[in-house]
ROLOSE-943559 format. One record per atom (N, C-alpha, C): residue number from 1; residue in one letter; atom name; x, y, z. Coordinates in pm, 1 decimal. Atoms other than C-alpha are relative to their C-alpha. Example, Ala and Ser with C-alpha at 12.3 -4.5 7.8 and 13.67 -1.06 7.14 Angstrom:
<pts>
<pt><pos>1</pos><code>a</code><site>N</site><east>89.0</east><north>-119.0</north><up>0.0</up></pt>
<pt><pos>1</pos><code>a</code><site>CA</site><east>1230.0</east><north>-450.0</north><up>780.0</up></pt>
<pt><pos>1</pos><code>a</code><site>C</site><east>90.0</east><north>120.0</north><up>0.0</up></pt>
<pt><pos>2</pos><code>s</code><site>N</site><east>-82.0</east><north>-119.0</north><up>-6.0</up></pt>
<pt><pos>2</pos><code>s</code><site>CA</site><east>1367.0</east><north>-106.0</north><up>714.0</up></pt>
<pt><pos>2</pos><code>s</code><site>C</site><east>-77.0</east><north>109.0</north><up>73.0</up></pt>
</pts>
This chain:
<pts>
<pt><pos>1</pos><code>m</code><site>N</site><east>125.3</east><north>93.2</north><up>47.1</up></pt>
<pt><pos>1</pos><code>m</code><site>CA</site><east>13709.4</east><north>7467.6</north><up>13790.9</up></pt>
<pt><pos>1</pos><code>m</code><site>C</site><east>-8.7</east><north>-149.4</north><up>63.8</up></pt>
<pt><pos>2</pos><code>t</code><site>N</site><east>16.2</east><north>125.8</north><up>-59.1</up></pt>
<pt><pos>2</pos><code>t</code><site>CA</site><east>13537.3</east><north>7192.5</north><up>13955.9</up></pt>
<pt><pos>2</pos><code>t</code><site>C</site><east>-5.4</east><north>-139.0</north><up>-117.9</up></pt>
<pt><pos>3</pos><code>i</code><site>N</site><east>27.8</east><north>146.3</north><up>59.9</up></pt>
<pt><pos>3</pos><code>i</code><site>CA</site><east>13480.9</east><north>6771.6</north><up>13843.4</up></pt>
<pt><pos>3</pos><code>i</code><site>C</site><east>-67.3</east><north>39.8</north><up>-82.5</up></pt>
<pt><pos>4</pos><code>a</code><site>N</site><east>120.7</east><north>-6.6</north><up>106.4</up></pt>
<pt><pos>4</pos><code>a</code><site>CA</site><east>13197.3</east><north>6879.3</north><up>13663.6</up></pt>
<pt><pos>4</pos><code>a</code><site>C</site><east>68.5</east><north>60.1</north><up>-113.0</up></pt>
<pt><pos>5</pos><code>q</code><site>N</site><east>-52.4</east><north>-77.6</north><up>157.0</up></pt>
<pt><pos>5</pos><code>q</code><site>CA</site><east>13332.0</east><north>7159.7</north><up>13413.6</up></pt>
<pt><pos>5</pos><code>q</code><site>C</site><east>120.6</east><north>-56.1</north><up>-0.4</up></pt>
<pt><pos>6</pos><code>l</code><site>N</site><east>-164.9</east><north>74.3</north><up>69.2</up></pt>
<pt><pos>6</pos><code>l</code><site>CA</site><east>13672.6</east><north>6923.7</north><up>13345.8</up></pt>
<pt><pos>6</pos><code>l</code><site>C</site><east>-111.7</east><north>-116.3</north><up>-92.0</up></pt>
<pt><pos>7</pos><code>l</code><site>N</site><east>-23.7</east><north>156.1</north><up>62.4</up></pt>
<pt><pos>7</pos><code>l</code><site>CA</site><east>13471.4</east><north>6603.8</north><up>13303.5</up></pt>
<pt><pos>7</pos><code>l</code><site>C</site><east>-143.8</east><north>99.0</north><up>-156.6</up></pt>
<pt><pos>8</pos><code>e</code><site>N</site><east>68.8</east><north>-69.3</north><up>101.4</up></pt>
<pt><pos>8</pos><code>e</code><site>CA</site><east>13200.0</east><north>6880.4</north><up>13051.9</up></pt>
<pt><pos>8</pos><code>e</code><site>C</site><east>78.5</east><north>23.2</north><up>-107.0</up></pt>
<pt><pos>9</pos><code>r</code><site>N</site><east>-102.3</east><north>-42.1</north><up>97.6</up></pt>
<pt><pos>9</pos><code>r</code><site>CA</site><east>13506.2</east><north>7022.1</north><up>12907.3</up></pt>
<pt><pos>9</pos><code>r</code><site>C</site><east>43.8</east><north>-95.1</north><up>-121.0</up></pt>
<pt><pos>10</pos><code>l</code><site>N</site><east>-101.1</east><north>118.5</north><up>46.8</up></pt>
<pt><pos>10</pos><code>l</code><site>CA</site><east>13665.1</east><north>6672.4</north><up>12810.4</up></pt>
<pt><pos>10</pos><code>l</code><site>C</site><east>-143.5</east><north>-114.0</north><up>-37.9</up></pt>
<pt><pos>11</pos><code>e</code><site>N</site><east>136.8</east><north>111.2</north><up>77.1</up></pt>
<pt><pos>11</pos><code>e</code><site>CA</site><east>13249.2</east><north>6556.3</north><up>12699.9</up></pt>
<pt><pos>11</pos><code>e</code><site>C</site><east>-15.0</east><north>-169.6</north><up>36.1</up></pt>
<pt><pos>12</pos><code>i</code><site>N</site><east>18.7</east><north>103.3</north><up>-68.4</up></pt>
<pt><pos>12</pos><code>i</code><site>CA</site><east>13265.6</east><north>6296.8</north><up>12955.3</up></pt>
<pt><pos>12</pos><code>i</code><site>C</site><east>-185.5</east><north>28.7</north><up>103.8</up></pt>
<pt><pos>13</pos><code>t</code><site>N</site><east>163.3</east><north>8.1</north><up>-86.1</up></pt>
<pt><pos>13</pos><code>t</code><site>CA</site><east>12884.9</east><north>6210.6</north><up>13104.9</up></pt>
<pt><pos>13</pos><code>t</code><site>C</site><east>44.3</east><north>-58.6</north><up>125.2</up></pt>
<pt><pos>14</pos><code>s</code><site>N</site><east>-36.0</east><north>69.4</north><up>-168.3</up></pt>
<pt><pos>14</pos><code>s</code><site>CA</site><east>12940.1</east><north>6225.0</north><up>13491.7</up></pt>
<pt><pos>14</pos><code>s</code><site>C</site><east>-79.2</east><north>-93.7</north><up>11.9</up></pt>
<pt><pos>15</pos><code>r</code><site>N</site><east>99.5</east><north>110.8</north><up>-93.2</up></pt>
<pt><pos>15</pos><code>r</code><site>CA</site><east>12673.7</east><north>5971.3</north><up>13540.7</up></pt>
<pt><pos>15</pos><code>r</code><site>C</site><east>117.7</east><north>-117.9</north><up>-40.0</up></pt>
<pt><pos>16</pos><code>y</code><site>N</site><east>-92.3</east><north>129.6</north><up>39.2</up></pt>
<pt><pos>16</pos><code>y</code><site>CA</site><east>12929.2</east><north>5711.5</north><up>13375.1</up></pt>
<pt><pos>16</pos><code>y</code><site>C</site><east>144.6</east><north>22.8</north><up>66.9</up></pt>
<pt><pos>17</pos><code>a</code><site>N</site><east>-150.7</east><north>34.5</north><up>-14.8</up></pt>
<pt><pos>17</pos><code>a</code><site>CA</site><east>13258.9</east><north>5830.5</north><up>13499.2</up></pt>
<pt><pos>17</pos><code>a</code><site>C</site><east>18.0</east><north>-17.9</north><up>157.0</up></pt>
<pt><pos>18</pos><code>l</code><site>N</site><east>-69.0</east><north>10.5</north><up>-138.5</up></pt>
<pt><pos>18</pos><code>l</code><site>CA</site><east>13476.8</east><north>5760.0</north><up>13822.9</up></pt>
<pt><pos>18</pos><code>l</code><site>C</site><east>122.6</east><north>61.6</north><up>-16.6</up></pt>
<pt><pos>19</pos><code>v</code><site>N</site><east>-68.3</east><north>-166.1</north><up>-40.5</up></pt>
<pt><pos>19</pos><code>v</code><site>CA</site><east>13689.1</east><north>6067.4</north><up>13937.0</up></pt>
<pt><pos>19</pos><code>v</code><site>C</site><east>86.4</east><north>-92.5</north><up>117.9</up></pt>
<pt><pos>20</pos><code>e</code><site>N</site><east>-50.0</east><north>30.8</north><up>-73.8</up></pt>
<pt><pos>20</pos><code>e</code><site>CA</site><east>13969.0</east><north>5981.1</north><up>14146.9</up></pt>
<pt><pos>20</pos><code>e</code><site>C</site><east>109.7</east><north>184.5</north><up>5.8</up></pt>
<pt><pos>21</pos><code>r</code><site>N</site><east>-55.8</east><north>-136.1</north><up>-26.5</up></pt>
<pt><pos>21</pos><code>r</code><site>CA</site><east>14160.9</east><north>6341.1</north><up>14307.4</up></pt>
<pt><pos>21</pos><code>r</code><site>C</site><east>116.3</east><north>-8.7</north><up>71.7</up></pt>
<pt><pos>22</pos><code>n</code><site>N</site><east>-131.6</east><north>18.5</north><up>-57.6</up></pt>
<pt><pos>22</pos><code>n</code><site>CA</site><east>14526.2</east><north>6308.3</north><up>14418.7</up></pt>
<pt><pos>22</pos><code>n</code><site>C</site><east>-39.1</east><north>-163.7</north><up>85.5</up></pt>
<pt><pos>23</pos><code>g</code><site>N</site><east>-20.9</east><north>133.5</north><up>-21.8</up></pt>
<pt><pos>23</pos><code>g</code><site>CA</site><east>14450.8</east><north>5903.3</north><up>14492.4</up></pt>
<pt><pos>23</pos><code>g</code><site>C</site><east>-121.4</east><north>4.5</north><up>119.1</up></pt>
<pt><pos>24</pos><code>c</code><site>N</site><east>135.1</east><north>4.8</north><up>-92.6</up></pt>
<pt><pos>24</pos><code>c</code><site>CA</site><east>14112.1</east><north>5975.0</north><up>14679.7</up></pt>
<pt><pos>24</pos><code>c</code><site>C</site><east>-124.1</east><north>-19.7</north><up>-127.7</up></pt>
<pt><pos>25</pos><code>p</code><site>N</site><east>130.7</east><north>4.2</north><up>95.8</up></pt>
<pt><pos>25</pos><code>p</code><site>CA</site><east>13782.6</east><north>5867.3</north><up>14504.7</up></pt>
<pt><pos>25</pos><code>p</code><site>C</site><east>-76.5</east><north>126.7</north><up>42.0</up></pt>
<pt><pos>26</pos><code>v</code><site>N</site><east>77.9</east><north>-127.1</north><up>-21.7</up></pt>
<pt><pos>26</pos><code>v</code><site>CA</site><east>13548.8</east><north>6152.5</north><up>14461.9</up></pt>
<pt><pos>26</pos><code>v</code><site>C</site><east>-179.0</east><north>-47.1</north><up>-35.2</up></pt>
<pt><pos>27</pos><code>p</code><site>N</site><east>179.5</east><north>5.0</north><up>51.9</up></pt>
<pt><pos>27</pos><code>p</code><site>CA</site><east>13144.4</east><north>6073.3</north><up>14505.0</up></pt>
<pt><pos>27</pos><code>p</code><site>C</site><east>-53.5</east><north>77.3</north><up>-111.6</up></pt>
<pt><pos>28</pos><code>r</code><site>N</site><east>101.4</east><north>-114.2</north><up>142.1</up></pt>
<pt><pos>28</pos><code>r</code><site>CA</site><east>12944.3</east><north>6192.1</north><up>14190.9</up></pt>
<pt><pos>28</pos><code>r</code><site>C</site><east>-57.8</east><north>100.1</north><up>75.4</up></pt>
<pt><pos>29</pos><code>e</code><site>N</site><east>135.0</east><north>-158.8</north><up>-77.6</up></pt>
<pt><pos>29</pos><code>e</code><site>CA</site><east>12697.4</east><north>6427.1</north><up>14453.0</up></pt>
<pt><pos>29</pos><code>e</code><site>C</site><east>105.7</east><north>101.4</north><up>-3.7</up></pt>
<pt><pos>30</pos><code>s</code><site>N</site><east>-44.5</east><north>-88.7</north><up>-2.3</up></pt>
<pt><pos>30</pos><code>s</code><site>CA</site><east>13008.6</east><north>6577.7</north><up>14487.3</up></pt>
<pt><pos>30</pos><code>s</code><site>C</site><east>59.0</east><north>93.0</north><up>-115.4</up></pt>
<pt><pos>31</pos><code>f</code><site>N</site><east>-80.1</east><north>-4.6</north><up>154.6</up></pt>
<pt><pos>31</pos><code>f</code><site>CA</site><east>13148.6</east><north>6666.4</north><up>14100.5</up></pt>
<pt><pos>31</pos><code>f</code><site>C</site><east>-8.3</east><north>170.9</north><up>24.5</up></pt>
<pt><pos>32</pos><code>s</code><site>N</site><east>15.8</east><north>-181.1</north><up>10.3</up></pt>
<pt><pos>32</pos><code>s</code><site>CA</site><east>13019.7</east><north>7036.5</north><up>14093.5</up></pt>
<pt><pos>32</pos><code>s</code><site>C</site><east>50.6</east><north>72.0</north><up>139.7</up></pt>
<pt><pos>33</pos><code>v</code><site>N</site><east>-90.8</east><north>-49.0</north><up>-75.7</up></pt>
<pt><pos>33</pos><code>v</code><site>CA</site><east>13159.6</east><north>7107.8</north><up>14419.0</up></pt>
<pt><pos>33</pos><code>v</code><site>C</site><east>168.6</east><north>25.3</north><up>49.7</up></pt>
<pt><pos>34</pos><code>v</code><site>N</site><east>-107.7</east><north>23.1</north><up>-12.1</up></pt>
<pt><pos>34</pos><code>v</code><site>CA</site><east>13459.9</east><north>6976.6</north><up>14456.0</up></pt>
<pt><pos>34</pos><code>v</code><site>C</site><east>115.9</east><north>87.1</north><up>-124.5</up></pt>
<pt><pos>35</pos><code>e</code><site>N</site><east>-61.8</east><north>-55.2</north><up>104.3</up></pt>
<pt><pos>35</pos><code>e</code><site>CA</site><east>13741.5</east><north>7231.2</north><up>14277.9</up></pt>
<pt><pos>35</pos><code>e</code><site>C</site><east>127.2</east><north>-64.6</north><up>-3.5</up></pt>
<pt><pos>36</pos><code>l</code><site>N</site><east>-167.5</east><north>68.0</north><up>-0.4</up></pt>
<pt><pos>36</pos><code>l</code><site>CA</site><east>14084.3</east><north>7146.8</north><up>14162.4</up></pt>
<pt><pos>36</pos><code>l</code><site>C</site><east>67.2</east><north>88.3</north><up>18.9</up></pt>
<pt><pos>37</pos><code>a</code><site>N</site><east>-103.1</east><north>-135.2</north><up>10.7</up></pt>
<pt><pos>37</pos><code>a</code><site>CA</site><east>14352.3</east><north>7345.6</north><up>14221.0</up></pt>
<pt><pos>37</pos><code>a</code><site>C</site><east>122.4</east><north>-69.1</north><up>-65.9</up></pt>
<pt><pos>38</pos><code>a</code><site>N</site><east>-152.7</east><north>13.7</north><up>90.8</up></pt>
<pt><pos>38</pos><code>a</code><site>CA</site><east>14730.8</east><north>7365.2</north><up>14038.9</up></pt>
<pt><pos>38</pos><code>a</code><site>C</site><east>25.2</east><north>-96.8</north><up>73.0</up></pt>
<pt><pos>39</pos><code>g</code><site>N</site><east>-85.9</east><north>116.2</north><up>-13.2</up></pt>
<pt><pos>39</pos><code>g</code><site>CA</site><east>14898.1</east><north>7040.8</north><up>14058.6</up></pt>
<pt><pos>39</pos><code>g</code><site>C</site><east>-77.4</east><north>-135.0</north><up>98.1</up></pt>
<pt><pos>40</pos><code>d</code><site>N</site><east>51.5</east><north>148.8</north><up>-3.4</up></pt>
<pt><pos>40</pos><code>d</code><site>CA</site><east>14615.8</east><north>6821.2</north><up>14131.5</up></pt>
<pt><pos>40</pos><code>d</code><site>C</site><east>42.8</east><north>-121.4</north><up>-82.4</up></pt>
<pt><pos>41</pos><code>e</code><site>N</site><east>-33.2</east><north>84.4</north><up>84.0</up></pt>
<pt><pos>41</pos><code>e</code><site>CA</site><east>14662.4</east><north>6475.5</north><up>13996.5</up></pt>
<pt><pos>41</pos><code>e</code><site>C</site><east>-170.0</east><north>-52.5</north><up>-10.9</up></pt>
<pt><pos>42</pos><code>v</code><site>N</site><east>121.3</east><north>42.8</north><up>-9.0</up></pt>
<pt><pos>42</pos><code>v</code><site>CA</site><east>14316.1</east><north>6369.6</north><up>13855.3</up></pt>
<pt><pos>42</pos><code>v</code><site>C</site><east>16.5</east><north>-114.6</north><up>-68.8</up></pt>
<pt><pos>43</pos><code>v</code><site>N</site><east>19.7</east><north>110.9</north><up>94.2</up></pt>
<pt><pos>43</pos><code>v</code><site>CA</site><east>14211.0</east><north>6011.0</north><up>13722.8</up></pt>
<pt><pos>43</pos><code>v</code><site>C</site><east>-125.1</east><north>27.1</north><up>-39.0</up></pt>
<pt><pos>44</pos><code>v</code><site>N</site><east>126.3</east><north>34.9</north><up>45.2</up></pt>
<pt><pos>44</pos><code>v</code><site>CA</site><east>13884.5</east><north>5963.8</north><up>13503.4</up></pt>
<pt><pos>44</pos><code>v</code><site>C</site><east>-29.2</east><north>-113.2</north><up>-50.0</up></pt>
<pt><pos>45</pos><code>a</code><site>N</site><east>-32.9</east><north>147.1</north><up>67.5</up></pt>
<pt><pos>45</pos><code>a</code><site>CA</site><east>13794.6</east><north>5602.3</north><up>13439.4</up></pt>
<pt><pos>45</pos><code>a</code><site>C</site><east>-134.9</east><north>13.5</north><up>-46.2</up></pt>
<pt><pos>46</pos><code>r</code><site>N</site><east>110.4</east><north>14.4</north><up>48.7</up></pt>
<pt><pos>46</pos><code>r</code><site>CA</site><east>13487.1</east><north>5565.5</north><up>13243.8</up></pt>
<pt><pos>46</pos><code>r</code><site>C</site><east>-51.2</east><north>-157.6</north><up>12.6</up></pt>
<pt><pos>47</pos><code>p</code><site>N</site><east>8.2</east><north>140.6</north><up>-49.3</up></pt>
<pt><pos>47</pos><code>p</code><site>CA</site><east>13339.2</east><north>5167.6</north><up>13328.4</up></pt>
<pt><pos>47</pos><code>p</code><site>C</site><east>-11.1</east><north>-52.8</north><up>-193.2</up></pt>
<pt><pos>48</pos><code>v</code><site>N</site><east>8.3</east><north>70.9</north><up>119.8</up></pt>
<pt><pos>48</pos><code>v</code><site>CA</site><east>13333.7</east><north>4977.8</north><up>12951.3</up></pt>
<pt><pos>48</pos><code>v</code><site>C</site><east>-87.9</east><north>-158.3</north><up>32.4</up></pt>
<pt><pos>49</pos><code>a</code><site>N</site><east>106.1</east><north>124.2</north><up>-7.1</up></pt>
<pt><pos>49</pos><code>a</code><site>CA</site><east>13060.5</east><north>4689.2</north><up>12912.2</up></pt>
<pt><pos>49</pos><code>a</code><site>C</site><east>46.0</east><north>-61.1</north><up>-100.3</up></pt>
<pt><pos>50</pos><code>g</code><site>N</site><east>-22.4</east><north>107.5</north><up>157.7</up></pt>
<pt><pos>50</pos><code>g</code><site>CA</site><east>13162.7</east><north>4347.4</north><up>12685.2</up></pt>
<pt><pos>50</pos><code>g</code><site>C</site><east>-27.6</east><north>-117.7</north><up>50.7</up></pt>
<pt><pos>51</pos><code>g</code><site>N</site><east>55.8</east><north>158.3</north><up>5.1</up></pt>
<pt><pos>51</pos><code>g</code><site>CA</site><east>13120.1</east><north>4025.9</north><up>12653.1</up></pt>
<pt><pos>51</pos><code>g</code><site>C</site><east>67.9</east><north>-77.7</north><up>-87.4</up></pt>
</pts>
């Protein structure tokens, strides 16, 4: 599964997602090509605006 597929499964819009894989940031343009492997640690964050 790619990061883009994971985000789709989680119903998260990739345009606003920040993703780290194994402690390293993944560039948004790479979401569709970076494959996840068993044991990978993935952190997904979505910025929230407020005041």
